[in-house]
SEZA-377918 format. One record per residue (C-alpha): residue number from 1; x, y, z; residue in one letter. Coordinates in Angstrom, 2 decimals. Each point is the difference from the previous one (the first is absolute). Last residue first. Layout:
SEZA-377918
[NUM [X Y Z] "A"];
...
END
This chain:
SEZA-377918
[538 [53.45 -25.00 99.90] "S"];
[537 [-0.92 3.57 -0.49] "T"];
[536 [0.05 2.89 2.27] "Q"];
[535 [2.35 -0.61 2.95] "G"];
[534 [2.64 -1.28 -2.23] "D"];
[533 [-0.68 -3.67 0.00] "S"];
[532 [1.95 -2.78 -0.99] "V"];
[531 [-1.87 -3.62 1.13] "Q"];
[530 [2.28 -2.49 -0.23] "Y"];
[529 [-2.12 -3.91 -0.46] "W"];
[528 [2.63 -2.84 1.69] "T"];
[527 [0.74 -3.48 -1.62] "I"];
[526 [1.61 -1.80 2.22] "E"];
[525 [-2.41 -3.44 -0.57] "D"];
[524 [-1.16 -0.58 -3.54] "F"];
[523 [1.31 -3.20 -0.93] "A"];
[522 [-1.40 -1.03 3.00] "Q"];
[521 [-3.39 -0.39 -1.52] "L"];
[520 [1.20 -2.04 -2.40] "L"];
[519 [1.34 -2.53 1.96] "R"];
[518 [-3.02 -0.63 2.19] "E"];
[517 [-1.85 -0.06 -3.09] "A"];
[516 [1.93 -3.08 -0.96] "T"];
[515 [2.30 0.13 -3.41] "P"];
[514 [-0.97 -2.88 -2.42] "Q"];
[513 [1.91 0.82 -3.52] "Q"];
[512 [3.70 0.40 2.23] "T"];
[511 [3.11 1.66 -0.87] "A"];
[510 [3.04 0.38 2.88] "R"];
[509 [2.57 2.79 -1.20] "K"];
[508 [-1.26 1.04 3.56] "P"];
[507 [1.95 -2.22 1.96] "N"];
[506 [-0.01 0.93 3.68] "G"];
[505 [-3.32 0.59 0.33] "A"];
[504 [-2.16 -1.43 -2.58] "Y"];
[503 [-2.16 2.36 -1.83] "L"];
[502 [2.38 1.84 -2.48] "G"];
[501 [-1.33 -1.93 -3.43] "Q"];
[500 [-3.20 -0.33 -1.53] "L"];
[499 [0.74 -2.41 -3.29] "P"];
[498 [0.20 1.53 -3.50] "T"];
[497 [-1.89 0.94 -2.92] "P"];
[496 [-2.79 0.23 2.06] "Q"];
[495 [-3.42 -2.13 -0.99] "Q"];
[494 [1.22 -2.65 2.81] "P"];
[493 [-0.66 3.04 2.53] "L"];
[492 [-3.61 0.54 -0.54] "Q"];
[491 [-1.79 -3.25 1.01] "R"];
[490 [2.81 0.02 3.12] "R"];
[489 [-0.76 3.47 0.99] "A"];
[488 [-3.68 -0.38 -0.44] "V"];
[487 [-0.25 -3.26 2.67] "F"];
[486 [2.25 1.50 2.09] "E"];
[485 [-1.60 3.10 0.81] "L"];
[484 [-3.44 -2.28 0.18] "L"];
[483 [1.51 -2.07 2.57] "T"];
[482 [0.89 2.58 1.72] "L"];
[481 [-3.34 2.12 -0.09] "A"];
[480 [-1.63 -3.41 1.14] "R"];
[479 [1.78 -0.18 2.71] "L"];
[478 [-1.03 3.52 0.58] "A"];
[477 [-3.45 -0.88 -0.13] "I"];
[476 [0.65 -2.75 2.02] "V"];
[475 [1.13 1.47 2.54] "L"];
[474 [-3.19 2.77 0.06] "I"];
[473 [-2.34 -3.19 0.24] "R"];
[472 [2.25 -1.59 2.82] "L"];
[471 [-0.33 3.22 1.92] "L"];
[470 [-3.67 -0.21 -0.81] "G"];
[469 [-0.49 -3.01 1.59] "C"];
[468 [2.03 1.34 3.33] "I"];
[467 [-1.97 2.60 0.24] "R"];
[466 [-3.15 -2.43 -0.07] "Q"];
[465 [0.95 -1.94 2.61] "D"];
[464 [1.43 2.52 2.23] "S"];
[463 [2.95 -0.43 2.13] "R"];
[462 [2.27 1.51 -2.43] "L"];
[461 [4.14 0.38 1.01] "L"];
[460 [1.45 -2.99 -2.62] "L"];
[459 [3.47 -0.92 0.67] "P"];
[458 [-0.08 -0.98 -2.89] "R"];
[457 [-1.13 0.77 -3.62] "I"];
[456 [2.86 1.47 -1.05] "A"];
[455 [-0.61 0.60 -3.41] "L"];
[454 [3.75 -0.23 -1.82] "V"];
[453 [1.42 -1.80 3.36] "A"];
[452 [-1.61 -3.05 0.11] "G"];
[451 [-3.89 -1.01 0.69] "K"];
[450 [-1.69 1.68 -2.67] "L"];
[449 [2.90 -0.45 -2.76] "R"];
[448 [0.47 -3.84 1.31] "H"];
[447 [-3.69 -0.06 -0.65] "F"];
[446 [0.34 1.14 -3.64] "G"];
[445 [2.77 -2.19 -0.72] "R"];
[444 [-2.05 -3.23 0.94] "E"];
[443 [-2.71 1.65 -2.19] "P"];
[442 [2.77 -0.71 -2.72] "Q"];
[441 [1.50 -3.50 1.20] "W"];
[440 [-2.54 -2.10 -1.86] "E"];
[439 [1.70 0.89 -3.24] "E"];
[438 [1.31 -3.95 0.15] "R"];
[437 [-3.71 -1.03 -0.31] "Y"];
[436 [-0.03 1.50 -3.48] "S"];
[435 [2.95 -1.56 -0.92] "Q"];
[434 [-1.62 -3.26 1.12] "V"];
[433 [-2.97 0.69 -1.74] "A"];
[432 [1.06 1.29 -3.07] "T"];
[431 [2.51 -3.51 0.02] "Q"];
[430 [-3.39 -2.18 0.28] "L"];
[429 [-1.98 2.09 -2.24] "D"];
[428 [-2.55 2.45 0.24] "L"];
[427 [-1.78 1.38 -2.30] "R"];
[426 [0.49 -2.24 -2.68] "P"];
[425 [-0.72 -2.83 3.42] "A"];
[424 [-3.00 1.22 0.98] "P"];
[423 [-0.67 2.06 3.46] "A"];
[422 [-1.24 -1.87 2.71] "N"];
[421 [3.08 -0.77 1.62] "T"];
[420 [1.80 -2.05 2.92] "V"];
[419 [3.18 -0.24 1.18] "Y"];
[418 [1.80 -2.85 1.68] "L"];
[417 [3.23 -0.50 0.92] "R"];
[416 [2.88 -2.26 -0.78] "W"];
[415 [3.74 1.41 1.50] "G"];
[414 [0.63 -3.79 1.86] "A"];
[413 [-2.29 -2.69 -0.67] "L"];
[412 [3.16 -2.44 -0.98] "Q"];
[411 [1.72 1.18 2.78] "N"];
[410 [-3.09 -0.96 2.78] "F"];
[409 [-0.56 -2.74 -1.85] "T"];
[408 [3.85 -1.07 -0.11] "A"];
[407 [0.18 1.02 3.85] "I"];
[406 [-3.36 -1.95 1.14] "A"];
[405 [1.73 -3.14 -1.88] "E"];
[404 [3.41 0.44 1.53] "P"];
[403 [-1.21 -0.19 3.87] "L"];
[402 [2.75 1.17 1.67] "R"];
[401 [1.25 -1.71 3.14] "T"];
[400 [0.81 1.67 3.32] "V"];
[399 [1.58 -2.89 3.03] "T"];
[398 [-0.22 1.10 2.92] "V"];
[397 [2.12 -1.75 2.58] "Q"];
[396 [-1.19 -0.92 3.49] "W"];
[395 [1.73 -1.00 3.05] "T"];
[394 [-1.21 -2.76 2.68] "T"];
[393 [2.90 -0.20 3.05] "N"];
[392 [-1.29 -3.63 1.86] "T"];
[391 [1.83 -0.38 3.44] "V"];
[390 [0.80 -4.05 0.77] "M"];
[389 [0.53 -0.01 3.31] "E"];
[388 [4.06 -0.93 2.29] "F"];
[387 [0.64 -2.46 2.78] "P"];
[386 [3.32 -0.82 -0.47] "S"];
[385 [0.86 -3.93 -0.08] "N"];
[384 [2.05 0.17 -3.03] "P"];
[383 [2.08 2.94 1.60] "G"];
[382 [-0.08 3.22 -0.15] "H"];
[381 [2.83 2.22 1.61] "R"];
[380 [-1.60 3.17 2.21] "G"];
[379 [-3.05 0.86 0.58] "R"];
[378 [-3.28 -1.51 0.28] "K"];
[377 [-2.88 0.05 -1.62] "L"];
[376 [0.98 -1.11 -4.02] "Y"];
[375 [-2.02 1.56 -2.51] "H"];
[374 [0.51 -2.31 -3.05] "K"];
[373 [-1.32 1.44 -3.11] "T"];
[372 [-2.92 -1.28 -2.52] "E"];
[371 [-0.78 1.96 -3.45] "T"];
[370 [-3.08 1.25 -1.72] "T"];
[369 [-0.35 2.21 -3.03] "H"];
[368 [-3.22 1.19 -0.83] "A"];
[367 [-0.44 1.20 -3.26] "T"];
[366 [-1.93 3.84 -0.78] "W"];
[365 [-1.48 0.32 -3.40] "T"];
[364 [-0.64 2.76 -2.17] "V"];
[363 [-1.08 0.22 -3.45] "Q"];
[362 [0.65 2.75 -2.60] "L"];
[361 [-1.98 1.14 -2.95] "Y"];
[360 [-3.13 0.92 0.96] "A"];
[359 [0.96 1.67 3.32] "A"];
[358 [2.28 2.53 -1.69] "V"];
[357 [-1.49 3.63 0.13] "D"];
[356 [3.81 0.67 2.02] "H"];
[355 [-3.18 1.25 2.88] "R"];
[354 [-1.82 -3.74 -0.36] "N"];
[353 [2.87 -2.18 -0.01] "L"];
[352 [1.17 1.95 3.38] "L"];
[351 [-2.59 0.06 1.88] "A"];
[350 [-1.00 -4.08 -0.57] "Q"];
[349 [4.21 -0.33 1.25] "S"];
[348 [-1.21 2.13 3.17] "Q"];
[347 [-3.01 -2.36 0.29] "E"];
[346 [2.15 -2.74 -0.26] "T"];
[345 [2.43 1.27 2.69] "V"];
[344 [-2.65 0.29 2.42] "K"];
[343 [-1.72 -3.48 -0.37] "A"];
[342 [3.78 -1.43 0.28] "L"];
[341 [1.08 2.17 2.84] "D"];
[340 [-1.57 -2.32 2.60] "G"];
[339 [1.91 -3.36 -1.42] "E"];
[338 [3.19 1.80 1.26] "S"];
[337 [2.56 2.22 -1.81] "L"];
[336 [-1.46 0.60 -3.23] "V"];
[335 [2.40 2.84 -2.08] "K"];
[334 [-1.23 2.28 -2.73] "L"];
[333 [3.13 0.72 -2.41] "K"];
[332 [0.17 -1.65 -2.89] "A"];
[331 [-3.97 1.25 -0.37] "L"];
[330 [1.37 2.99 -0.66] "A"];
[329 [2.08 -1.22 -2.84] "Q"];
[328 [-2.76 -1.33 -1.47] "E"];
[327 [-2.10 2.73 -0.25] "A"];
[326 [2.38 2.35 -1.72] "R"];
[325 [0.95 -2.68 -2.04] "Q"];
[324 [-3.57 -0.64 -1.25] "L"];
[323 [-0.44 4.05 0.22] "R"];
[322 [2.82 0.33 -2.55] "E"];
[321 [-0.98 -2.94 -2.68] "A"];
[320 [-4.42 1.48 0.46] "L"];
[319 [1.99 3.74 -0.83] "G"];
[318 [1.74 -1.75 -2.85] "H"];
[317 [-3.01 -1.82 -1.97] "Q"];
[316 [-2.02 3.45 0.80] "Q"];
[315 [2.19 2.28 -1.54] "R"];
[314 [1.09 -2.20 -2.65] "H"];
[313 [-3.88 -0.27 -0.25] "A"];
[312 [-0.74 3.71 -0.02] "L"];
[311 [2.66 1.17 -2.99] "K"];
[310 [-1.19 -2.98 -2.24] "D"];
[309 [-3.58 1.09 0.76] "N"];
[308 [-3.03 -2.87 -0.67] "Q"];
[307 [-3.12 0.85 -1.46] "V"];
[306 [-3.11 -1.67 -0.28] "V"];
[305 [-3.25 2.62 -0.98] "L"];
[304 [-3.01 -0.74 0.76] "T"];
[303 [-2.60 1.26 -3.36] "R"];
[302 [-3.03 0.32 1.61] "E"];
[301 [-3.82 -1.24 -2.30] "C"];
[300 [-3.10 1.65 1.70] "W"];
[299 [-2.31 -0.31 2.88] "A"];
[298 [-2.18 2.50 1.86] "I"];
[297 [-3.21 -1.07 1.99] "A"];
[296 [-2.69 1.99 0.63] "A"];
[295 [-0.82 1.14 3.65] "G"];
[294 [-1.97 -2.03 2.00] "P"];
[293 [-3.01 1.63 2.00] "V"];
[292 [0.26 -0.25 3.90] "G"];
[291 [-1.11 3.69 0.25] "A"];
[290 [3.51 0.90 1.88] "A"];
[289 [1.56 -0.74 -3.24] "P"];
[288 [0.89 -3.55 -0.61] "P"];
[287 [3.35 -0.40 -0.87] "P"];
[286 [1.35 0.37 -3.64] "P"];
[285 [0.54 -3.50 -1.71] "T"];
[284 [3.51 0.11 -1.71] "W"];
[283 [0.84 -2.31 -3.03] "T"];
[282 [2.82 -0.87 -2.02] "Q"];
[281 [1.78 -2.44 -2.43] "A"];
[280 [3.20 -0.88 -0.35] "V"];
[279 [2.62 0.38 -3.06] "V"];
[278 [3.30 -0.67 0.37] "V"];
[277 [3.37 2.40 -1.15] "E"];
[276 [3.87 -1.23 -0.21] "F"];
[275 [2.90 1.09 2.18] "G"];
[274 [3.44 0.57 -0.68] "Q"];
[273 [2.61 2.98 1.50] "G"];
[272 [2.29 2.89 -1.09] "V"];
[271 [1.09 -0.61 -3.02] "P"];
[270 [3.20 0.74 -1.40] "A"];
[269 [0.56 3.45 -2.09] "P"];
[268 [-1.50 2.37 2.21] "V"];
[267 [-0.86 3.03 -1.88] "D"];
[266 [-3.43 -0.75 0.11] "P"];
[265 [-1.17 -2.83 2.28] "L"];
[264 [-0.29 -3.58 -1.14] "Y"];
[263 [-1.54 -3.26 1.23] "I"];
[262 [0.51 -3.07 -0.87] "K"];
[261 [-2.69 -2.16 -0.79] "S"];
[260 [-1.50 -3.56 1.81] "C"];
[259 [-1.57 -2.36 -1.78] "T"];
[258 [-4.14 -0.49 1.64] "A"];
[257 [-0.90 -2.43 2.63] "P"];
[256 [3.32 0.53 1.81] "P"];
[255 [0.04 -2.68 2.72] "N"];
[254 [2.07 1.10 2.87] "L"];
[253 [-0.88 4.18 -1.19] "A"];
[252 [-3.43 -0.81 -0.15] "W"];
[251 [-0.50 -2.20 3.19] "R"];
[250 [2.03 1.49 1.99] "A"];
[249 [-1.31 3.22 -0.87] "L"];
[248 [-3.88 -1.23 0.00] "D"];
[247 [0.65 -1.59 3.83] "A"];
[246 [1.41 3.14 0.89] "P"];
[245 [-3.27 1.88 -0.79] "T"];
[244 [-2.63 -2.27 1.55] "T"];
[243 [-0.07 2.73 2.69] "G"];
[242 [2.96 2.31 0.84] "T"];
[241 [2.84 1.43 -1.67] "M"];
[240 [-1.41 2.53 -1.45] "P"];
[239 [-0.87 0.01 -3.69] "L"];
[238 [2.03 3.16 -2.05] "P"];
[237 [-2.09 2.60 -1.56] "A"];
[236 [-0.68 1.23 -3.73] "L"];
[235 [-3.58 1.46 -0.18] "Y"];
[234 [-1.91 1.37 -2.80] "Y"];
[233 [-3.38 1.64 -0.46] "G"];
[232 [-3.60 -1.09 -0.85] "Q"];
[231 [-1.82 1.15 3.13] "G"];
[230 [-0.88 -3.43 0.08] "A"];
[229 [3.78 -1.30 0.01] "Q"];
[228 [1.14 3.06 2.37] "I"];
[227 [-2.75 -1.81 2.34] "Q"];
[226 [0.76 -3.18 -0.33] "A"];
[225 [4.05 0.89 0.77] "R"];
[224 [-0.97 1.89 2.88] "N"];
[223 [-2.19 -2.70 1.73] "E"];
[222 [2.28 -2.89 -1.06] "L"];
[221 [2.86 1.77 1.88] "S"];
[220 [2.54 1.11 -2.21] "A"];
[219 [0.36 3.22 0.82] "L"];
[218 [1.59 -1.42 3.08] "K"];
[217 [3.70 -1.46 -1.92] "C"];
[216 [0.72 3.19 -1.11] "D"];
[215 [-1.27 2.05 -2.85] "G"];
[214 [-0.34 1.14 -3.43] "V"];
[213 [-3.29 1.39 -1.90] "V"];
[212 [-0.22 -0.53 -3.60] "L"];
[211 [-1.75 2.66 -1.61] "F"];
[210 [-3.70 -0.81 -1.57] "D"];
[209 [-2.20 2.08 3.15] "S"];
[208 [-0.27 3.11 -2.13] "R"];
[207 [-0.31 3.35 0.62] "G"];
[206 [3.32 0.38 1.70] "I"];
[205 [-0.92 1.54 3.16] "V"];
[204 [-3.12 -1.85 0.50] "K"];
[203 [1.41 -3.44 -0.92] "V"];
[202 [2.44 0.89 2.61] "M"];
[201 [-2.05 0.79 3.02] "R"];
[200 [-1.62 -3.76 -1.15] "R"];
[199 [3.70 -0.87 0.45] "W"];
[198 [0.38 1.49 3.59] "I"];
[197 [-3.05 -1.29 1.20] "P"];
[196 [1.16 -3.23 -1.25] "L"];
[195 [3.40 0.06 1.94] "Y"];
[194 [-1.45 0.97 3.48] "L"];
[193 [-1.44 -3.42 0.43] "P"];
[192 [2.69 -2.33 0.42] "D"];
[191 [2.59 2.44 1.92] "D"];
[190 [-1.57 -0.70 3.53] "A"];
[189 [-1.13 2.90 1.95] "C"];
[188 [2.46 0.28 3.36] "H"];
[187 [1.29 3.01 -1.03] "G"];
[186 [-2.56 2.12 -1.06] "A"];
[185 [-1.08 1.50 -3.34] "V"];
[184 [2.11 2.68 -2.30] "T"];
[183 [-0.97 -0.16 -3.75] "A"];
[182 [1.87 0.75 -3.12] "S"];
[181 [-1.05 0.73 -3.50] "C"];
[180 [2.64 0.51 -2.81] "L"];
[179 [3.63 -0.21 0.96] "P"];
[178 [2.26 0.87 -3.12] "V"];
[177 [1.91 -3.56 0.19] "G"];
[176 [2.80 0.66 -2.41] "V"];
[175 [-1.64 -1.90 -3.21] "P"];
[174 [-2.15 -0.72 0.90] "D"];
[173 [-3.29 1.04 2.15] "L"];
[172 [-0.41 0.09 3.72] "T"];
[171 [-2.01 -1.05 2.80] "S"];
[170 [0.47 0.59 4.00] "L"];
[169 [-1.84 -1.27 2.99] "V"];
[168 [1.73 1.27 2.91] "E"];
[167 [-0.38 -2.03 3.85] "K"];
[166 [-0.05 1.71 3.13] "F"];
[165 [2.51 -1.17 2.97] "Q"];
[164 [0.05 0.03 3.96] "R"];
[163 [3.18 -1.38 0.99] "L"];
[162 [0.99 -3.58 1.63] "D"];
[161 [-0.29 -1.59 -3.06] "P"];
[160 [3.44 1.85 -1.73] "R"];
[159 [0.99 -2.16 -2.74] "H"];
[158 [-1.21 2.93 -2.29] "D"];
[157 [-2.09 -2.21 -1.76] "K"];
[156 [-1.91 0.13 3.19] "S"];
[155 [-2.96 -2.65 0.39] "H"];
[154 [-2.95 2.37 1.68] "G"];
[153 [-0.03 2.29 3.45] "Y"];
[152 [-2.32 2.93 -0.51] "D"];
[151 [0.65 3.53 -1.40] "L"];
[150 [-3.48 0.48 -2.18] "L"];
[149 [-1.93 0.10 2.86] "T"];
[148 [-0.38 -1.81 3.86] "T"];
[147 [-0.12 1.57 3.19] "E"];
[146 [2.52 1.85 2.40] "Q"];
[145 [2.93 0.88 -3.07] "P"];
[144 [3.11 -1.27 0.93] "Q"];
[143 [1.66 1.56 -3.22] "H"];
[142 [3.81 -1.03 -0.73] "Y"];
[141 [-0.84 -0.61 -3.64] "V"];
[140 [0.71 -3.20 -2.20] "S"];
[139 [-0.38 0.75 -3.61] "A"];
[138 [-1.42 -2.75 -2.18] "T"];
[137 [0.03 -1.37 -3.62] "T"];
[136 [-2.48 -0.75 -2.74] "T"];
[135 [0.84 -0.72 -4.21] "D"];
[134 [-2.68 0.21 -2.68] "I"];
[133 [1.66 0.46 -3.87] "R"];
[132 [-1.07 1.28 -3.18] "A"];
[131 [0.61 -1.09 -3.60] "T"];
[130 [-1.62 1.41 -3.36] "D"];
[129 [-1.16 3.65 1.22] "T"];
[128 [3.39 1.59 -1.14] "P"];
[127 [-0.23 3.48 0.51] "L"];
[126 [-0.28 3.03 -2.41] "E"];
[125 [1.05 2.47 2.23] "Y"];
[124 [-3.38 1.93 -0.25] "A"];
[123 [-2.24 -2.66 -0.39] "R"];
[122 [1.02 -2.14 2.44] "I"];
[121 [1.03 2.64 2.69] "L"];
[120 [-3.39 1.29 -0.20] "H"];
[119 [-1.38 -2.54 0.78] "Q"];
[118 [1.67 -1.37 2.53] "G"];
[117 [-0.01 3.75 1.52] "L"];
[116 [-3.94 -0.61 -0.12] "Q"];
[115 [-0.12 -3.36 1.33] "T"];
[114 [2.28 0.67 2.34] "E"];
[113 [-2.05 3.35 1.42] "L"];
[112 [-3.28 -1.95 -0.23] "A"];
[111 [1.55 -3.11 1.84] "E"];
[110 [1.47 2.30 2.95] "G"];
[109 [-3.44 2.53 0.16] "V"];
[108 [-1.95 -3.56 0.61] "T"];
[107 [2.71 -1.21 2.41] "E"];
[106 [0.01 3.59 2.02] "E"];
[105 [3.92 0.82 1.17] "G"];
[104 [0.10 2.77 -3.48] "V"];
[103 [-1.84 2.30 2.63] "A"];
[102 [1.46 -0.99 3.50] "D"];
[101 [3.52 0.15 -1.71] "L"];
[100 [-0.71 3.60 -1.44] "L"];
[99 [-1.35 1.03 3.50] "D"];
[98 [2.50 -1.18 1.84] "E"];
[97 [2.34 2.01 -2.63] "L"];
[96 [-2.18 3.20 1.40] "R"];
[95 [0.80 -0.80 3.49] "D"];
[94 [3.96 -0.60 -0.43] "D"];
[93 [0.33 3.47 -1.26] "T"];
[92 [0.52 0.16 -3.65] "F"];
[91 [-1.93 3.11 -1.33] "D"];
[90 [1.31 1.86 2.95] "N"];
[89 [2.87 0.84 -2.62] "V"];
[88 [-2.05 1.12 -2.61] "Q"];
[87 [0.33 -0.64 -3.62] "L"];
[86 [-1.29 2.78 -2.93] "P"];
[85 [-0.30 -2.34 -2.83] "W"];
[84 [2.19 -0.68 -2.75] "G"];
[83 [1.45 -3.73 0.78] "L"];
[82 [3.46 0.95 -1.14] "A"];
[81 [0.59 3.51 1.30] "V"];
[80 [-2.05 -0.71 3.28] "T"];
[79 [1.58 -2.94 1.10] "L"];
[78 [3.67 2.03 -1.32] "V"];
[77 [-1.31 2.55 2.06] "H"];
[76 [-1.18 -2.04 3.15] "Q"];
[75 [2.91 -2.45 0.23] "H"];
[74 [1.64 0.95 3.83] "Q"];
[73 [-3.84 0.78 0.88] "A"];
[72 [-1.33 -3.25 -1.61] "V"];
[71 [2.19 -1.94 2.15] "W"];
[70 [-0.07 1.84 3.15] "D"];
[69 [-4.19 -1.04 -0.94] "R"];
[68 [0.78 -3.23 -0.93] "V"];
[67 [1.92 -1.04 3.61] "P"];
[66 [-2.89 -1.12 1.32] "S"];
[65 [-1.78 -2.11 -1.80] "L"];
[64 [2.19 -2.72 -0.21] "F"];
[63 [0.56 -2.04 -3.44] "H"];
[62 [3.37 -0.36 -0.61] "N"];
[61 [2.68 -0.35 -2.51] "C"];
[60 [0.73 3.72 -0.08] "T"];
[59 [-0.93 0.37 -3.45] "T"];
[58 [-2.36 -2.35 -1.23] "L"];
[57 [-2.05 0.15 3.18] "I"];
[56 [0.29 4.45 -0.95] "Y"];
[55 [-1.20 -0.66 -3.27] "A"];
[54 [-2.99 -2.09 1.27] "I"];
[53 [-0.84 2.71 2.38] "Y"];
[52 [0.35 2.72 -2.89] "V"];
[51 [-2.25 -1.55 -2.03] "V"];
[50 [-2.88 -1.16 2.99] "A"];
[49 [-0.14 3.19 0.95] "L"];
[48 [-1.07 1.48 -3.87] "Q"];
[47 [-2.34 -3.11 -0.51] "G"];
[46 [-1.85 1.05 3.72] "Y"];
[45 [-0.48 3.56 -1.06] "R"];
[44 [2.66 2.59 1.50] "L"];
[43 [-1.10 2.95 2.51] "G"];
[42 [-2.67 0.95 1.68] "Q"];
[41 [-2.66 -2.12 1.91] "R"];
[40 [-3.55 1.65 0.56] "N"];
[39 [-1.52 -2.24 -2.53] "G"];
[38 [1.04 -2.79 1.64] "H"];
[37 [2.79 -2.34 -2.30] "P"];
[36 [-1.16 -1.58 -3.42] "P"];
[35 [-1.23 -3.34 -0.03] "K"];
[34 [2.96 -2.38 -1.48] "V"];
[33 [-0.90 -1.41 -3.58] "V"];
[32 [-0.07 2.79 -2.84] "A"];
[31 [2.83 2.06 2.40] "D"];
[30 [2.10 -3.16 0.19] "I"];
[29 [-0.31 -0.16 -4.07] "I"];
[28 [1.10 3.80 -0.06] "T"];
[27 [3.22 -0.22 2.16] "D"];
[26 [1.13 -3.77 -1.53] "I"];
[25 [-0.21 1.28 -3.65] "H"];
[24 [3.21 -2.24 -0.75] "M"];
[23 [1.59 2.94 -1.28] "N"];
[22 [-0.63 2.29 3.07] "L"];
[21 [1.82 -2.61 1.84] "L"];
[20 [3.08 -0.30 -2.91] "W"];
[19 [-0.01 3.92 0.61] "Q"];
[18 [0.19 -0.65 3.88] "I"];
[17 [2.72 -2.61 -0.47] "L"];
[16 [2.05 2.38 -2.15] "L"];
[15 [0.03 3.35 1.51] "P"];
[14 [0.73 -2.32 3.04] "L"];
[13 [3.24 -1.34 -1.41] "D"];
[12 [2.63 1.14 1.94] "D"];
[11 [-1.25 4.03 0.99] "I"];
[10 [3.10 1.77 2.22] "R"];
[9 [-1.45 3.65 0.48] "E"];
[8 [2.86 3.11 -0.55] "S"];
[7 [-1.16 3.35 -0.02] "A"];
[6 [2.21 2.49 -1.01] "I"];
[5 [-0.24 3.68 0.16] "Q"];
[4 [1.35 3.01 -2.14] "A"];
[3 [0.69 3.84 1.86] "T"];
[2 [-2.38 1.87 -1.84] "A"];
[1 [2.15 3.13 -0.60] "M"];
END
């Protein structure tokens, strides 16, 4: 009688991830875009290799290449069954994974890959394409290359200007931030010129240009706005507080040329602010090309939305009051012992004003108080004829005066901001514009996943520019899988009779119809596959 044998393998969410990636057609799209490997090479195709590698990244929150082979060996059986392909451990050595990163890291290949994948996801999952967003971030690394490459010094959003970095550009689709296009550029590049190429790629993927693109103040450069207008697209962005913007804001906010209306948001009974709009004529003339022939000017009418956020206004007013108090306390502690110290202390007082950002609201004056004291030249009891000399003592007293007019003007302008759009009012009224910009957290959430524990882009051990670009492209595909899973779940759950429970540790009865992809995948933890065999059948 044959003895039954039981084999077990912990599978967790691995079959779900594999099936989800296959449903996204990641393998077939990569194989259709990327050149096939050398003819003498045996084993999996690039698309198949990418599916397993992405599943490894999402399961282990690790993108390192060297551990993949051992991980596949531990899950070889379940991977073979889930994929339906014959799987060999040697297909996942680090050199083969490096070939995959090199293949998808080429710029033309990456753009074609994102175009086909984006078009497929929009069509297959009926993704809404009315509103899209663009944003940028930086990722600091500890590399020390000998020459200037993709990794370079620049303005760091991680507050690490001492480290080299690269920049990542990401465009997403509302309502949950499904990534559409991405780009990896050098760390020293400015943000303004990065938005327009991504917008043009989005137009190619979506198939039309009349969607609304929302971005931060770097999107609001005059050239970007003019080119989007010329391409028959719509934009919404805040104006940077440079140039004539502060003067325009002060003029319109202090003396509104139109009636202010209250701004309400869905499910919020109280108004969140107020605002009005001003129509401004804009003109942009492209710079002359190398041939010297100037291009045609682009002219259009632009809606400038003058908006005040009540919470922001209160926070700014409260912040100024606290800064004024701290600055006054610090100035009161300054002491001047002699006239020679006056210049030094004056510099210190100005530095304090600048540090607390109150130089425009406080006036500091130093007043000299001189006293004369008799100093007798001999010891002992002094009479009326005892020799003496008059000693002059000078003390300096600081007087800090608040400038009420400047403070009042600041409090009146607190919370006001200028936004620009070329979308017509029936499509994007004042309240819809405020609501749309408040959803700008969506690409930021994607960056948080890329730079956080979920996709864990850091530490980065690669040195080749092309491989780094390839890795970022793979990670953005993994980010697509997460956000798409979240979008589909949130779209389907309201159709269920009861909300979803059991996703929150310590509170199993807590229900939700807006689960995150991480919590959904975590619900499949501790699932084990048992295989019973009697020696002949299993």
